[in-house]
LONUPA-717547 format. One line per 5 residues: number of its first residue (from 1); their letters; for each residue z, x, y of N, C-alpha, C. Coordinates in Angstrom, 3 decimals, m for minus. Atoms other than C-alpha are relative to their C-alpha. Layout:
% residues N
NUM = A = Z/X/Y/Z/X/Y/Z/X/Y ~ ...
END
This chain:
% residues 186
1 = XXXXX = 0.121/1.587/m0.722/m0.333/m0.383/0.142/m0.210/1.312/0.806 ~ m0.249/m1.123/m1.723/m0.802/1.513/3.876/0.674/m0.631/0.888 ~ m0.458/0.595/m1.328/0.948/1.608/6.685/m0.377/m0.757/0.921 ~ 0.501/0.422/m1.939/m1.882/0.461/9.139/0.428/m1.549/m0.091 ~ m0.179/1.297/m0.135/m1.142/m2.564/10.410/m1.591/m0.461/m0.349
6 = XXXXX = 1.579/0.622/0.101/m3.997/m5.232/9.419/m0.418/0.034/1.184 ~ 1.213/m0.330/m0.911/m6.770/m5.046/11.972/m0.772/m1.164/0.122 ~ 0.107/1.386/m0.372/m7.296/m8.109/13.721/m2.273/m0.403/0.716 ~ 2.517/m0.213/m0.396/m11.116/m9.644/15.113/0.205/0.792/1.877 ~ m0.167/m0.818/m1.370/m11.504/m8.402/18.728/0.011/m1.163/0.936
11 = XXXXX = m0.638/0.913/m1.209/m10.277/m10.162/22.099/m0.642/0.257/1.271 ~ 0.374/m0.307/m1.143/m12.111/m10.303/25.494/0.984/m1.207/0.887 ~ m1.201/0.613/m0.937/m10.092/m11.483/28.627/m0.536/0.074/1.258 ~ 0.689/m0.324/m0.730/m11.530/m12.073/31.507/1.767/m1.432/1.484 ~ m0.841/0.463/m0.807/m8.819/m12.872/34.928/m0.988/m0.004/1.805
16 = XXXXX = 0.934/0.573/m1.808/m10.893/m14.240/38.607/1.400/m0.629/0.625 ~ m0.082/0.312/m1.145/m9.792/m15.000/41.351/0.156/m1.617/0.047 ~ 0.226/1.648/m0.402/m10.527/m18.681/41.004/m0.600/m0.835/m1.044 ~ 0.110/1.227/1.797/m10.764/m21.120/38.473/m1.186/m0.403/0.106 ~ 1.681/0.714/m0.117/m14.633/m22.677/39.239/m0.671/0.882/m0.221
21 = XXXXX = 0.435/m0.970/0.218/m15.393/m19.362/39.291/0.127/0.154/m2.088 ~ m0.179/m1.257/0.312/m13.693/m18.303/36.279/0.023/m1.571/m1.456 ~ 0.329/1.206/1.434/m14.392/m21.880/34.257/m1.524/0.197/m0.250 ~ 1.311/m0.568/m0.187/m18.386/m20.580/35.001/m0.033/0.777/m0.568 ~ 0.578/m2.029/0.968/m18.340/m17.219/33.624/0.920/m0.258/m1.427
26 = XXXXX = m0.335/0.317/0.936/m16.492/m18.785/30.395/m1.234/m0.777/m0.445 ~ 0.833/0.826/0.896/m19.352/m21.470/29.242/m1.759/0.955/0.182 ~ 1.494/m1.329/m0.423/m21.765/m18.031/31.210/0.441/0.485/m1.748 ~ m0.756/m0.378/0.782/m19.891/m16.450/27.685/0.290/0.094/m1.485 ~ 0.402/0.673/1.694/m20.276/m18.804/25.453/m1.069/0.145/m0.342
31 = XXXXX = 1.805/m0.259/0.356/m23.908/m19.148/25.773/m0.485/1.145/m0.594 ~ 0.311/m1.422/m0.070/m24.213/m15.639/25.668/m0.570/0.429/m1.340 ~ m0.314/0.072/1.728/m23.154/m15.085/21.912/1.432/m1.166/m0.634 ~ m0.464/0.930/1.703/m21.283/m16.087/18.982/1.218/0.316/m0.109 ~ m1.433/0.008/m0.830/m17.666/m16.068/20.730/0.819/m1.365/m0.739
36 = XXXXX = m0.685/0.470/m0.684/m14.933/m17.719/20.539/0.860/m0.010/0.169 ~ m1.304/m0.141/m1.335/m12.597/m19.432/23.240/1.256/m0.182/m0.482 ~ m1.775/0.134/0.744/m9.245/m18.857/22.170/0.695/m0.949/1.313 ~ m1.027/1.013/m1.333/m7.440/m19.884/26.165/m0.337/0.033/0.835 ~ 0.581/0.544/m1.414/m8.390/m21.010/28.947/1.163/m0.606/0.554
41 = XXXXX = m1.245/0.475/m0.936/m5.326/m21.636/32.000/m0.284/0.567/0.852 ~ m0.026/0.829/m1.149/m5.014/m22.321/35.078/1.159/1.264/0.606 ~ m0.785/m0.364/m0.637/m2.963/m19.269/36.539/0.977/m1.193/1.805 ~ 0.084/0.714/m1.685/m0.787/m19.818/39.655/m0.427/1.161/0.586 ~ 0.246/m0.862/m1.088/m1.569/m18.470/42.809/m1.944/m0.119/m0.342
46 = XXXXX = 1.076/0.999/0.464/m5.032/m20.324/41.512/m1.190/0.759/m1.061 ~ 0.744/m0.699/1.091/m5.966/m17.664/39.194/m0.716/m0.073/m1.085 ~ 0.746/0.918/1.344/m8.168/m18.638/35.612/m0.105/1.568/m0.410 ~ 0.015/m1.468/0.679/m7.538/m16.343/33.008/m0.548/m1.167/m1.563 ~ 1.255/0.882/0.869/m10.330/m17.235/29.766/0.100/1.284/m1.450
51 = XXXXX = m0.063/m0.955/1.523/m9.690/m15.259/26.347/m1.008/m0.984/m0.601 ~ 1.060/m0.791/1.160/m12.635/m14.299/24.066/m0.062/0.075/m1.198 ~ m1.113/m0.939/0.808/m12.310/m13.596/20.245/m1.205/m0.931/m0.819 ~ 0.471/0.075/0.583/m14.712/m12.621/18.179/m0.452/1.003/m0.952 ~ 0.777/m1.301/m0.338/m17.452/m9.895/16.837/m0.047/1.161/0.717
56 = XXXXX = 0.073/m1.704/m0.080/m17.292/m6.354/17.988/m0.645/m0.085/1.510 ~ 1.487/m0.165/m1.196/m20.470/m6.406/20.102/m0.409/m1.273/0.354 ~ 0.280/1.013/m0.849/m20.842/m10.019/20.293/1.393/m0.478/1.478 ~ m1.134/0.246/m1.105/m17.168/m9.864/22.537/m0.383/0.550/1.591 ~ 0.714/m1.235/m1.232/m18.562/m6.948/24.479/m1.571/m0.831/0.834
61 = XXXXX = 1.464/0.360/m0.630/m22.044/m9.036/25.137/0.655/m1.354/1.245 ~ m0.522/1.447/m0.779/m19.951/m12.396/26.271/0.693/0.731/1.081 ~ m0.685/0.245/m0.416/m17.950/m10.893/28.145/m0.740/0.898/0.858 ~ 1.528/m0.007/m1.052/m20.963/m8.881/30.176/m0.246/m1.462/0.374 ~ 0.460/0.507/m1.422/m21.966/m11.612/31.249/1.306/m1.004/0.381
66 = XXXXX = m0.538/0.431/m1.253/m18.924/m12.924/32.214/1.022/0.087/0.940 ~ m0.662/m0.363/m0.527/m17.745/m11.066/34.271/m1.003/0.749/1.115 ~ 0.880/m0.441/m0.895/m21.804/m10.719/35.858/0.287/m1.905/0.804 ~ 0.658/1.604/m0.645/m21.496/m14.987/36.425/1.622/0.132/1.047 ~ m1.563/m0.032/m0.934/m17.593/m14.161/37.983/m0.437/0.981/1.396
71 = XXXXX = 0.661/m0.925/0.279/m19.320/m11.490/39.302/1.944/0.336/1.349 ~ m1.009/m0.967/m0.823/m16.685/m10.274/43.024/1.656/m1.583/0.342 ~ m1.613/1.319/1.165/m14.073/m13.389/41.214/0.955/1.166/m0.486 ~ m0.684/m0.151/1.499/m12.985/m11.304/38.643/0.977/1.793/0.636 ~ m0.404/m0.883/0.162/m10.356/m9.498/38.465/0.842/1.442/m0.092
76 = XXXXX = m0.550/m0.558/1.211/m8.969/m7.966/35.459/m0.388/m0.265/m1.335 ~ 1.357/0.469/0.638/m11.228/m7.786/32.753/m0.413/1.231/m1.760 ~ m0.109/m0.887/0.864/m10.722/m5.881/29.021/m0.699/m0.554/m1.233 ~ 0.033/0.400/1.987/m11.378/m5.491/25.276/0.785/0.541/m0.693 ~ m0.432/m0.709/1.213/m9.258/m5.000/22.270/m0.905/m0.336/m0.988
81 = XXXXX = 0.856/m0.419/0.880/m11.466/m3.580/19.447/0.648/m0.930/m0.916 ~ m0.819/0.323/1.435/m8.827/m4.522/16.680/1.797/m0.950/0.982 ~ m0.740/0.743/m0.330/m6.209/m7.018/18.173/0.997/m0.222/m0.890 ~ m0.685/0.523/0.971/m2.489/m6.679/16.806/m0.025/m1.710/m0.341 ~ m0.169/1.218/0.673/m1.657/m9.197/14.589/1.095/m1.515/0.737
86 = XXXXX = m0.387/1.526/m0.648/1.165/m11.092/16.792/m0.855/m0.215/1.366 ~ 0.869/0.646/m0.979/m0.689/m10.598/20.023/m0.655/m1.584/0.778 ~ 0.819/1.184/m0.165/m2.508/m13.785/19.464/1.085/m1.578/0.566 ~ m1.006/1.048/m0.567/1.658/m15.786/19.852/0.059/0.819/0.764 ~ m0.792/m1.108/m1.443/2.584/m13.647/22.214/m0.421/m0.914/0.997
91 = XXXXX = 0.729/0.287/m0.352/0.221/m14.714/24.067/0.259/m1.624/0.768 ~ m0.414/1.778/m0.322/0.923/m18.490/23.708/0.947/m0.816/0.368 ~ m1.593/0.734/m0.116/4.600/m18.868/23.841/0.850/1.025/0.009 ~ m0.824/m1.383/0.241/7.964/m16.670/23.677/0.261/m0.669/m1.854 ~ m0.270/0.025/1.613/8.191/m15.522/19.497/1.079/m0.647/0.025
96 = XXXXX = m2.087/0.140/0.421/11.740/m16.512/17.849/0.069/0.877/m0.561 ~ m0.228/m1.225/0.713/13.038/m13.726/16.879/1.073/0.053/m0.206 ~ m1.068/0.583/m0.040/16.222/m13.646/14.709/0.839/0.419/0.451 ~ m1.185/m0.408/m0.907/18.398/m11.128/17.080/m0.121/1.744/0.587 ~ 0.717/m1.060/m0.565/17.490/m8.763/19.305/0.918/1.295/0.082
101 = XXXXX = m0.339/m1.144/m0.290/18.232/m5.161/19.445/m0.090/0.632/1.102 ~ 0.493/m0.475/m0.610/17.056/m3.288/21.740/m1.326/m0.832/0.853 ~ 0.806/0.815/m1.161/14.913/m4.825/24.595/m1.132/1.337/0.662 ~ 0.504/m0.786/m0.628/12.088/m3.527/25.905/m1.133/m1.376/1.520 ~ 0.244/0.740/m0.727/10.246/m5.073/28.851/m0.863/0.944/0.996
106 = XXXXX = 0.515/m0.540/0.013/6.837/m4.397/30.238/m0.721/m1.121/1.518 ~ m0.251/1.525/m0.370/6.387/m6.405/33.656/m1.424/0.307/1.457 ~ 1.005/m0.675/m1.295/2.466/m6.120/35.764/0.071/m0.570/1.342 ~ 0.884/0.474/m0.939/0.781/m7.516/38.502/m0.635/m1.343/0.194 ~ 0.490/0.568/0.668/m1.484/m9.127/36.608/0.249/m0.565/m1.227
111 = XXXXX = 0.215/1.260/1.350/m2.060/m11.375/33.511/m0.590/1.558/m0.616 ~ 0.565/m0.174/1.266/m4.531/m9.681/31.620/0.597/1.470/0.297 ~ m0.314/m0.908/0.381/m3.572/m6.402/32.504/2.016/0.444/m1.334 ~ m0.501/0.157/0.332/m0.479/m7.100/30.789/0.285/m0.272/m1.643 ~ 0.072/0.446/0.774/m1.885/m9.056/27.954/m0.356/1.848/m0.935
116 = XXXXX = 0.863/m0.863/1.340/m4.179/m5.662/26.864/1.324/1.169/m0.371 ~ m1.307/m0.667/0.392/m0.236/m3.568/27.260/0.566/m0.215/m1.281 ~ m0.092/m0.019/1.636/1.022/m5.535/24.528/m0.311/m0.353/m0.788 ~ 0.835/m1.030/1.113/m1.232/m4.681/22.652/0.235/0.945/m0.661 ~ 0.194/m1.010/m0.229/m1.219/m1.342/22.929/2.171/0.121/m0.370
121 = XXXXX = m1.465/m0.107/0.198/3.030/m1.898/22.596/m0.145/m0.032/m1.197 ~ m0.441/0.009/2.356/2.779/m3.063/18.849/m0.378/0.459/m0.609 ~ 0.240/m1.392/1.669/0.823/m0.769/16.990/m0.261/1.761/1.184 ~ m0.292/m2.126/0.393/2.530/2.640/18.990/1.566/0.081/m1.207 ~ m0.799/m0.303/m0.328/5.554/1.596/17.594/0.505/m1.621/m1.229
126 = XXXXX = m0.448/1.043/0.934/7.248/m1.126/14.420/1.169/m0.738/1.077 ~ m0.352/1.168/m0.513/8.602/m3.539/16.983/0.181/m1.078/m0.161 ~ 0.116/1.479/m0.317/8.870/m7.373/17.454/m0.859/m0.859/1.405 ~ 0.205/0.506/m0.729/6.689/m8.709/19.925/0.365/m1.420/0.564 ~ m0.094/1.333/m0.641/7.927/m12.029/21.912/m1.089/m0.066/0.257
131 = XXXXX = 0.633/0.813/m1.028/5.968/m12.630/24.829/m0.777/1.285/1.072 ~ 0.630/m0.580/m1.048/3.098/m11.114/26.547/m1.273/m0.790/0.924 ~ 0.315/1.150/m0.930/1.722/m13.640/29.348/m0.301/0.061/1.316 ~ m0.559/0.071/m1.654/2.174/m14.664/32.877/0.884/m0.971/m0.742 ~ m1.126/0.549/0.109/4.802/m15.973/34.392/m0.588/m0.785/1.366
136 = XXXXX = 0.193/0.549/m0.882/5.747/m17.827/37.241/m0.360/0.933/1.292 ~ 0.052/m1.469/m0.798/4.156/m15.882/40.388/m1.498/0.440/m0.723 ~ 1.214/m1.018/0.498/1.073/m14.904/38.086/0.744/1.433/m0.249 ~ m0.053/m0.885/0.253/2.506/m12.146/37.405/m0.035/0.022/m1.630 ~ m0.188/0.396/1.133/2.452/m11.185/34.025/0.944/1.109/m0.438
141 = XXXXX = m1.283/m0.113/1.360/5.050/m10.212/30.965/0.148/0.390/m1.174 ~ m0.139/0.037/0.480/5.626/m8.706/27.843/1.968/1.420/m0.056 ~ m1.192/0.284/0.036/8.871/m8.749/25.924/m0.105/0.564/m1.752 ~ m0.599/m0.819/0.955/10.020/m6.632/23.275/1.300/0.188/m0.934 ~ m1.780/0.266/0.405/12.921/m6.312/20.511/m0.294/0.901/m1.313
146 = XXXXX = 0.196/m0.323/0.384/13.276/m3.810/18.257/0.940/1.420/m0.371 ~ m0.441/m1.048/m0.657/14.906/m0.519/17.527/m0.134/0.980/1.077 ~ 0.258/m0.658/m1.543/16.134/1.528/20.302/m1.478/0.924/0.292 ~ 1.140/m1.861/m0.325/13.279/5.039/19.808/m0.951/m0.981/m0.306 ~ 1.618/0.358/0.400/10.511/2.415/18.664/m0.571/m0.948/1.210
151 = XXXXX = 0.843/1.419/m1.761/10.874/m0.136/22.059/m0.348/1.777/0.532 ~ 0.232/m0.606/m1.637/11.242/3.019/24.198/m1.942/0.308/m0.392 ~ 1.719/m0.818/0.232/7.615/4.399/22.039/m1.683/m1.183/0.955 ~ 1.755/1.216/m0.607/5.918/1.037/23.045/0.585/m0.414/1.297 ~ m0.571/0.040/m1.464/7.295/0.650/26.185/m0.918/0.909/0.477
156 = XXXXX = 0.282/m1.049/m1.059/6.154/4.383/27.236/m2.208/m0.483/m0.168 ~ 1.488/0.137/0.212/2.693/3.171/25.472/m0.886/m1.017/0.736 ~ 1.090/1.328/m0.400/1.734/m0.280/26.787/0.276/0.527/1.538 ~ 0.445/m0.808/m0.577/2.613/1.424/29.524/m0.989/0.775/0.845 ~ 0.997/m1.145/0.084/0.074/4.151/29.518/m1.298/m1.020/0.438
161 = XXXXX = 0.750/0.547/0.934/m2.034/1.501/28.882/m0.435/m0.656/1.754 ~ 0.256/m0.206/m1.161/m2.211/0.420/32.663/m0.259/0.575/1.937 ~ 1.084/m0.345/m0.912/m4.976/1.911/34.672/0.565/0.196/2.068 ~ 0.925/0.481/m1.760/m5.454/m0.117/38.080/1.632/1.077/0.945 ~ m1.290/m0.808/m0.741/m3.118/1.620/40.926/0.522/m1.392/0.293
166 = XXXXX = m0.832/0.820/0.027/m0.520/m0.382/41.880/0.481/m1.327/m0.981 ~ m0.011/0.813/1.009/m0.634/m2.985/38.741/1.472/0.140/m0.557 ~ m0.930/0.283/0.882/2.447/m2.368/37.144/1.486/m0.114/1.246 ~ m1.112/0.835/m1.903/5.649/m3.686/39.042/1.587/0.020/m0.913 ~ m1.403/m0.086/0.449/8.439/m2.615/36.299/m0.245/0.468/m0.977
171 = XXXXX = m0.060/0.427/1.184/8.916/m1.119/32.782/2.192/0.326/m0.295 ~ m1.635/0.329/0.353/13.152/m1.463/31.458/0.011/0.241/m1.683 ~ m0.359/0.264/1.548/14.513/m0.645/27.719/0.959/m0.258/0.464 ~ m1.583/m0.164/0.151/17.723/m2.101/27.627/0.590/0.167/m2.148 ~ 0.231/m0.233/1.399/18.748/0.033/24.658/1.039/m0.947/m1.005
176 = XXXXX = m0.178/0.540/0.532/21.156/m2.568/22.824/0.665/m1.288/1.081 ~ 0.287/1.118/m0.477/20.522/m6.004/24.468/1.879/m0.878/m0.027 ~ 0.296/0.564/0.305/23.038/m7.981/24.724/m0.068/m1.014/m0.813 ~ m0.131/1.540/1.244/23.695/m11.903/22.136/m0.828/m0.740/0.619 ~ 0.462/1.260/m1.401/23.690/m13.774/24.943/m1.446/0.200/1.249
181 = XXXXX = 1.676/m0.642/m1.125/19.921/m12.668/26.526/0.241/m0.503/m0.968 ~ 1.230/1.165/1.250/18.554/m14.316/23.185/m0.720/m1.206/m0.012 ~ 0.963/1.790/m0.154/17.903/m17.636/23.890/m1.435/0.386/1.462 ~ 0.552/0.043/m0.975/16.616/m16.456/27.209/m1.067/0.614/0.568 ~ 1.416/m0.863/0.067/13.871/m14.460/26.281/m0.584/m0.340/m1.156
186 = X = 0.748/0.380/1.268/13.435/m15.866/22.726/m0.458/m1.689/0.456
END
């Protein structure tokens, strides 16, 4: 048996500053290639987030069409070639975990950057991804738990993916989280 985590499908993200242009870009992506529309959501402050999935080449083609369609309203975009299996549930909402150990958090200015960081964090170490999604005010937040060394490594890997200047708001590792935090984080 291999220690390599299962490989997931390719996932593409597009975040726009316009709801209407985001919907138009979604249509362009779906018409360009054989991809599944996994998630669309309106993010606070009038932004729009689209998540598509499928084979790598299809997602690349569709994402290019979406970027072209959305034009100057594109805030962020990226492609994850083999999404970590924990990522989809963490995008949709908080994932329940039995008990918190160390807690790691990555807060970003935009949602798409947090999702990308969450995937990298989950791939870097044996942690449980609690969430990687939008928060009030249109920010992105990644929350994860596990053994303190693994959480430090995961947060470090996630932060390393946040390349755009000014996108990272905070990175936090709480070595031994108090049990009272469990209901607020999961």
